[in-house]
C-alpha positions as CSV (number, residue, x, y, z in Angstrom):
1,M,-7.7,26.3,16.1
2,P,-8.7,22.6,16.3
3,Q,-6.5,20.3,14.3
4,S,-7.5,17.3,12.3
5,R,-4.2,15.5,12.8
6,I,-1.9,15.5,15.9
7,A,1.5,14.1,16.4
8,G,4.1,13.9,19.1
9,W,7.7,14.9,18.6
10,G,8.3,11.6,16.7
11,R,5.9,12.9,14.0
12,Q,3.6,9.8,14.2
13,F,0.2,11.3,13.4
14,V,-3.3,10.4,14.7
15,E,-6.7,11.8,13.9
16,G,-8.0,14.2,16.5
17,E,-8.6,17.8,17.7
18,E,-6.4,19.9,19.9
19,L,-8.4,22.6,21.8
20,Q,-6.5,25.6,22.9
21,P,-8.6,27.5,25.5
22,E,-7.4,30.7,27.2
23,T,-8.1,29.1,30.6
24,L,-8.3,25.6,31.9
25,D,-11.4,26.3,33.9
26,G,-14.3,24.2,32.6
27,A,-12.1,22.1,30.3
28,P,-13.8,18.9,29.2
29,P,-12.8,15.7,31.0
30,V,-10.2,14.7,28.4
31,L,-6.4,14.3,28.2
32,F,-4.3,17.5,28.7
33,R,-1.3,18.1,26.4
34,G,1.5,20.7,26.6
35,L,4.2,21.5,24.0
36,G,4.0,18.0,22.4
37,R,7.6,17.0,23.2
38,S,6.9,13.5,24.2
39,Y,8.2,11.4,21.3
40,G,5.4,8.7,21.1
41,D,1.7,8.6,21.6
42,S,1.4,9.4,25.4
43,S,-0.1,12.9,24.7
44,L,-2.1,11.9,21.7
45,P,-5.9,11.3,21.9
46,A,-7.4,7.8,21.8
47,A,-9.5,7.0,18.7
48,S,-12.6,6.7,20.9
49,S,-12.1,10.1,22.5
50,P,-10.3,12.1,19.8
51,V,-9.9,15.4,21.7
52,V,-7.1,16.8,23.8
53,V,-6.8,20.1,25.6
54,N,-3.6,22.2,25.0
55,T,-2.5,23.8,28.3
56,T,0.1,26.3,27.0
57,R,-2.1,29.4,27.4
58,A,-2.5,28.6,31.1
59,N,1.0,29.8,31.9
60,R,0.8,32.2,34.9
61,I,3.3,32.2,37.7
62,I,1.1,32.3,40.8
63,H,3.6,32.6,43.6
64,F,7.4,32.6,44.2
65,D,9.0,32.7,47.7
66,P,12.6,34.0,47.4
67,A,13.3,32.9,51.0
68,T,12.5,29.2,50.3
69,G,12.7,29.0,46.5
70,V,9.1,27.5,46.3
71,L,7.5,28.3,43.0
72,R,3.8,27.7,42.2
73,A,2.6,28.1,38.6
74,E,0.0,26.9,36.1
75,A,0.6,23.6,34.4
76,G,1.1,25.2,31.0
77,L,4.1,27.3,32.0
78,A,7.1,26.3,29.8
79,L,10.5,25.5,31.3
80,F,11.9,27.9,28.7
81,D,10.1,30.8,30.3
82,I,11.0,29.6,33.8
83,N,14.7,29.7,32.8
84,R,14.2,33.1,31.1
85,I,12.8,34.6,34.2
86,F,14.7,32.9,37.0
87,L,18.2,32.0,35.6
88,P,19.4,35.6,35.6
89,R,18.1,36.0,39.2
90,G,20.2,33.0,40.4
91,W,17.6,30.3,40.4
92,F,17.3,27.1,38.4
93,V,14.9,24.1,38.4
94,P,16.1,21.1,40.5
95,V,15.8,18.7,37.6
96,T,15.7,19.5,33.9
97,P,15.2,17.2,30.9
98,G,17.2,17.6,27.7
99,T,14.9,20.3,26.3
100,S,13.5,23.5,27.8
101,L,10.5,23.3,25.4
102,V,8.3,21.4,27.9
103,T,5.5,22.5,30.3
104,L,5.4,22.0,34.0
105,G,2.4,19.7,33.6
106,G,4.4,17.6,31.2
107,M,7.4,17.5,33.5
108,V,5.2,16.0,36.2
109,A,3.2,13.6,34.0
110,A,6.5,12.1,32.6
111,D,8.4,12.6,35.9
112,V,11.3,13.9,33.9
113,H,14.9,13.2,34.9
114,G,18.2,14.7,33.8
115,K,21.9,14.6,34.1
116,N,21.8,14.8,37.9
117,H,19.4,11.9,38.6
118,H,22.1,10.1,40.7
119,V,22.0,13.2,43.0
120,E,18.6,14.8,42.8
121,G,16.3,12.0,41.4
122,C,13.3,12.9,39.2
123,F,11.4,16.2,39.0
124,G,8.5,14.6,41.0
125,A,10.8,14.3,44.0
126,H,10.8,18.1,44.3
127,V,7.0,18.7,43.8
128,T,5.2,19.6,47.0
129,R,1.7,20.2,45.7
130,L,-0.4,19.5,42.6
131,K,-3.8,21.2,41.9
132,M,-5.9,18.8,39.9
133,R,-9.3,18.2,38.4
134,V,-10.3,14.6,38.7
135,A,-12.8,12.6,36.7
136,D,-15.9,13.5,38.7
137,G,-15.2,17.2,38.2
138,R,-13.8,18.0,41.7
139,V,-10.8,20.3,41.9
140,L,-8.4,19.2,44.7
141,E,-4.9,19.3,45.9
142,C,-2.5,16.4,46.4
143,G,1.1,16.0,47.4
144,P,3.5,13.7,49.2
145,D,1.5,14.1,52.4
146,L,-1.9,14.8,51.0
147,E,-3.9,12.3,48.9
148,R,-0.6,10.5,48.6
149,E,-1.8,7.6,46.4
150,L,-3.3,10.0,43.8
151,F,-0.1,12.0,43.9
152,L,2.2,9.0,43.3
153,A,0.0,7.8,40.5
154,T,-0.1,11.3,38.9
155,V,3.6,11.8,39.0
156,A,4.8,9.8,35.9
157,G,1.2,8.8,35.3
158,M,1.1,10.3,31.8
159,G,-2.0,12.3,32.4
160,L,-4.2,9.3,33.1
161,T,-5.3,10.2,36.6
162,G,-6.7,13.6,36.0
163,Q,-5.9,17.1,34.7
164,I,-3.0,18.9,36.3
165,L,-3.9,22.5,36.8
166,E,-1.1,23.9,38.9
167,V,2.3,22.7,40.1
168,E,4.3,23.7,43.2
169,F,7.9,22.8,43.6
170,G,11.2,24.0,45.0
171,M,13.7,25.9,42.9
172,R,17.5,25.7,43.5
173,R,19.7,28.7,44.2
174,I,22.8,28.6,41.9
175,P,26.1,30.5,42.5
176,T,26.4,31.6,38.8
177,P,24.6,31.0,35.5
178,W,27.6,29.2,34.1
179,I,28.6,25.5,34.1
180,W,32.1,24.2,34.8
181,Q,32.5,21.2,32.5
182,E,35.0,18.4,31.9
183,S,34.7,16.1,29.0
184,E,36.6,12.9,28.6
185,R,37.1,10.7,25.5
186,V,36.6,7.0,26.1
187,R,37.7,4.1,23.8
188,D,34.8,1.7,24.3
189,I,31.6,1.0,26.3
190,D,33.4,-0.7,29.1
191,E,35.6,2.3,29.8
192,Y,32.6,4.6,29.4
193,I,30.7,2.8,32.2
194,E,33.7,2.7,34.4
195,V,34.3,6.4,34.0
196,L,30.6,7.2,34.3
197,K,30.3,5.4,37.7
198,Q,33.5,6.9,39.0
199,S,32.5,10.4,37.9
200,A,29.2,10.2,39.7
201,K,31.0,10.2,43.0
202,D,32.4,13.7,42.4
203,W,30.2,15.4,39.8
204,P,26.5,16.3,40.2
205,M,25.8,16.2,36.5
206,T,27.0,13.5,34.0
207,V,26.0,12.5,30.5
208,G,27.7,11.3,27.4
209,W,27.5,10.5,23.7
210,L,28.3,7.1,22.2
211,D,29.0,5.9,18.7
212,C,26.5,3.1,18.6
213,L,27.6,1.8,15.2
214,S,31.2,1.1,16.1
215,T,32.0,-2.6,16.6
216,G,34.6,-4.9,18.0
217,S,37.2,-3.3,20.3
218,S,35.6,0.2,19.6
219,L,32.1,-0.8,20.5
220,G,30.5,2.2,22.3
221,R,33.4,4.6,21.9
222,G,32.5,8.2,22.7
223,Y,32.9,10.9,25.3
224,L,31.5,11.6,28.8
225,M,30.6,15.1,30.0
226,K,30.7,16.0,33.6
227,G,29.4,19.3,35.0
228,R,28.7,21.5,38.0
229,W,27.5,25.0,38.5
230,A,30.6,27.3,38.4
231,Q,31.5,29.4,41.4
232,A,31.7,33.2,41.3
233,H,35.5,33.2,41.1
234,E,35.4,30.8,38.1
235,A,32.9,32.6,35.9
236,P,32.5,36.0,34.2
237,A,30.1,38.5,35.6
238,R,28.1,38.7,32.4
239,F,25.1,36.5,31.6
240,P,25.7,33.8,29.0
241,K,24.2,34.3,25.6
242,E,21.4,32.0,24.5
243,L,22.1,29.8,21.5
244,P,21.2,31.1,18.1
245,R,18.1,29.5,16.7
246,L,18.3,27.6,13.4
247,R,15.5,25.8,11.6
248,V,15.4,22.6,9.6
249,P,13.6,24.0,6.5
250,F,12.3,20.8,5.0
251,T,11.7,17.2,5.7
252,A,14.8,15.2,4.9
253,P,14.6,12.3,2.4
254,E,14.8,8.8,3.8
255,F,18.3,8.1,2.5
256,A,19.8,11.0,4.5
257,L,19.8,8.8,7.6
258,S,21.1,5.6,6.1
259,R,23.5,3.5,8.1
260,A,26.4,4.8,6.0
261,T,25.6,8.4,6.7
262,V,25.1,7.9,10.4
263,R,28.4,5.9,10.5
264,A,30.2,8.8,8.8
265,A,28.7,11.4,11.1
266,N,29.6,9.4,14.2
267,F,33.2,9.1,13.0
268,V,33.4,12.9,12.6
269,I,31.8,13.5,16.0
270,Y,34.1,11.1,17.8
271,N,37.3,12.3,16.2
272,A,36.4,15.9,16.8
273,H,37.0,15.2,20.5
274,F,40.7,14.3,19.9
275,Q,41.9,15.3,23.3
276,K,41.7,12.8,26.1
277,K,40.2,15.5,28.4
278,K,38.8,19.0,27.9
279,V,38.0,21.3,30.8
280,G,36.5,24.8,31.0
281,L,33.4,26.9,31.2
282,T,30.3,26.5,29.2
283,D,26.8,28.0,29.3
284,P,23.7,26.2,30.5
285,F,22.0,26.3,27.1
286,R,24.8,24.3,25.4
287,F,25.1,22.0,28.4
288,F,21.5,21.2,29.0
289,Y,19.6,22.0,25.8
290,P,21.9,21.7,22.7
291,L,19.1,20.6,20.4
292,D,16.9,23.5,21.3
293,A,19.1,25.6,19.0
294,V,17.7,23.6,16.0
295,L,14.0,24.2,15.6
296,D,12.1,21.3,14.0
297,W,15.2,19.1,14.1
298,N,12.8,16.1,14.1
299,R,12.2,16.8,10.4
300,G,15.7,15.5,9.7
301,Y,14.5,12.0,10.3
302,G,12.2,12.0,7.2
303,K,8.5,11.9,6.5
304,R,8.1,8.7,8.5
305,G,9.4,10.4,11.6
306,L,11.4,8.9,14.5
307,T,11.1,7.1,17.8
308,Q,13.3,7.3,20.8
309,Y,14.0,4.1,22.5
310,Q,14.9,4.7,26.1
311,C,15.5,2.0,28.7
312,V,17.1,1.6,32.1
313,L,19.3,-1.4,32.9
314,P,19.6,-2.0,36.6
315,D,23.0,-2.3,38.5
316,S,21.9,-5.9,39.3
317,A,22.4,-6.7,35.6
318,G,26.2,-6.4,36.1
319,P,28.9,-4.2,34.5
320,G,28.5,-5.9,31.1
321,A,24.8,-4.9,30.6
322,A,25.5,-1.9,28.4
323,R,27.9,-3.9,26.1
324,R,25.3,-6.7,25.7
325,F,22.6,-4.1,24.9
326,L,24.8,-2.4,22.2
327,E,25.6,-5.8,20.7
328,V,21.9,-6.5,20.2
329,L,21.5,-3.1,18.7
330,T,24.4,-3.4,16.3
331,K,23.6,-6.9,15.2
332,R,20.1,-5.7,14.2
333,G,21.5,-2.8,12.3
334,G,20.1,0.0,14.5
335,A,21.5,3.3,13.3
336,S,21.2,6.4,15.5
337,F,22.9,9.8,15.6
338,L,22.0,10.0,19.3
339,C,23.1,7.3,21.8
340,V,23.2,8.7,25.3
341,I,23.9,6.8,28.5
342,K,23.3,8.4,31.9
343,D,23.8,7.3,35.5
344,C,20.6,6.7,37.5
345,G,20.0,6.8,41.2
346,P,17.4,5.1,43.4
347,E,13.9,4.5,42.2
348,S,11.1,7.0,42.9
349,P,8.0,5.9,45.0
350,A,5.9,7.2,42.1
351,Y,4.2,4.1,40.6
352,L,5.4,4.5,37.0
353,S,8.5,6.6,37.4
354,F,11.1,5.4,34.9
355,P,14.6,5.5,36.4
356,R,16.0,3.0,38.9
357,K,19.5,2.4,40.2
358,G,21.5,1.6,37.1
359,I,22.1,3.3,33.7
360,S,19.7,4.7,31.2
361,I,20.2,4.3,27.4
362,A,18.5,6.6,24.9
363,L,18.5,6.1,21.1
364,D,16.9,8.3,18.4
365,I,15.9,5.9,15.6
366,A,14.3,6.8,12.3
367,V,11.1,4.9,11.7
368,R,11.5,2.3,9.0
369,D,9.8,-1.0,8.0
370,D,11.9,-2.9,10.6
371,T,11.4,-0.5,13.5
372,Q,8.8,-2.7,15.3
373,A,11.0,-5.8,15.0
374,L,14.0,-3.8,16.4
375,V,12.0,-2.5,19.4
376,D,10.7,-6.0,20.0
377,A,14.2,-7.4,20.1
378,L,15.5,-4.6,22.4
379,N,12.5,-5.0,24.7
380,E,13.1,-8.8,24.9
381,H,16.7,-8.2,25.8
382,V,15.9,-5.5,28.4
383,L,13.5,-7.9,30.0
384,T,16.3,-10.5,30.4
385,E,18.4,-7.8,32.1
386,G,15.5,-6.8,34.5
387,G,15.1,-3.3,33.0
388,R,12.2,-1.3,31.7
389,I,11.3,1.4,29.1
390,Y,10.3,5.1,29.5
391,L,6.7,5.8,28.6
392,A,7.3,9.4,27.6
393,K,9.4,8.2,24.6
394,D,7.6,5.0,23.6
395,Q,5.5,4.4,20.5
396,F,6.2,0.7,19.6
397,T,6.3,-1.4,22.8
398,R,3.9,-4.2,22.9
399,P,1.5,-4.5,26.0
400,E,2.8,-7.9,27.0
401,H,6.4,-6.6,27.1
402,F,5.5,-3.5,29.2
403,R,3.5,-5.6,31.7
404,A,6.3,-8.0,32.1
405,M,8.7,-5.1,32.7
406,E,6.6,-3.0,35.0
407,T,5.8,-4.9,38.2
408,R,4.3,-1.7,39.7
409,L,1.6,-1.4,37.1
410,P,-1.2,-3.2,39.0
411,A,-0.8,-0.8,41.9
412,F,-1.0,2.2,39.5
413,E,-4.1,0.7,37.8
414,A,-5.8,0.2,41.1
415,V,-5.4,3.9,42.0
416,R,-6.4,5.0,38.6
417,A,-9.6,2.9,38.8
418,K,-10.4,4.5,42.1
419,W,-10.2,8.1,40.8
420,D,-11.4,7.5,37.2
421,P,-13.4,4.3,37.0
422,E,-14.8,5.2,33.6
423,K,-11.4,6.0,32.2
424,K,-12.3,9.4,30.9
425,F,-8.6,10.3,30.8
426,K,-7.0,8.1,28.2
427,S,-4.5,8.4,25.4
428,A,-3.5,6.5,22.3
429,Q,-0.7,5.0,24.4
430,S,-3.0,3.9,27.2
431,V,-5.2,2.2,24.6
432,R,-2.2,0.4,23.1
433,L,-0.5,-0.6,26.4
434,F,-3.3,-0.9,28.9
435,G,-6.3,-1.8,26.8
436,D,-8.3,1.3,27.6
């Protein structure tokens, strides 16, 4: 059924209709949208074109080759269903974001990355073909060696170059469906970065949690998790149980996420990891998707919703870049339950792909009266460090900040203009940032 108001995961609503056709054949030339897990306005319709097409009913698996691991499926297939089908059979996606409740089309459009970016890069690096409908109505295929410019603009292009209909990519064979994990408690942000960079040499997956409200000698205290797929001799023969599903039953009042409550929660989380190191087996659901166990967890941020601020700080900024970023955040009173720093490998050739060699920092922030000023201050600091922000999470960045950060934007805009000169495919985000 069409909806009169649509939101991303950050619960910032716009007026519009979301069509949910049984098939994507003959869909109108408007923005596609999957499960709506992008935080900001990248999958929301522009005011001048207030219609989006939901792809989730177009979710067929078209072909899988067990000899090569190549999977081809419709763009609306959810990662949750890929895991449900293939994980018990010894296969996993090469790159996964922090939620399984995303579609293949969304994974391409955002060029998602995960805990293994320093080893495997982004999801787009593993895509071999895309079937697309472009602005003039043609249906065509593109890939790294076919219509390469269109392919590189579509990967991480936030749906602005055309409608992704099918995705072909390589799955990975895994030895067991279990993860061997080591977690290490760190006393401050400097130790965290040192351990993160050292761990990247030996571990294919790394991620950690930080207390972003701690100050002084404890600034950035937290713990780092390192993981790899467990070998057969290390893991039980049984398949791991999926996480039980809970649901946030109501929208929390604004005071529930005050600075004091976040500080108290961070104190409990940090001190719960009282050992210096913990080692052992865990399941992939807890390791990759812990928040998927809590349905509608975004309601916990109140009726004004949340935004996620995610940036990458390049290695060229030096080892103190993370500390300087956290100092800006704490001085401005930013309070977040979630502060995650990951290691990033080399930059993708896709024009707007987010990661580059360095570290990424992600913060979930409740929307308040001062959120725009906080994002402005963080963006101005990231600019001085030579970094940039992630479009899949953004709702508040100003166009002048993004253009200053993203030196590849003119090349993307040139390809987009070639394939969609009338800008039929646009979003609330592209209006805000690109002036569509």
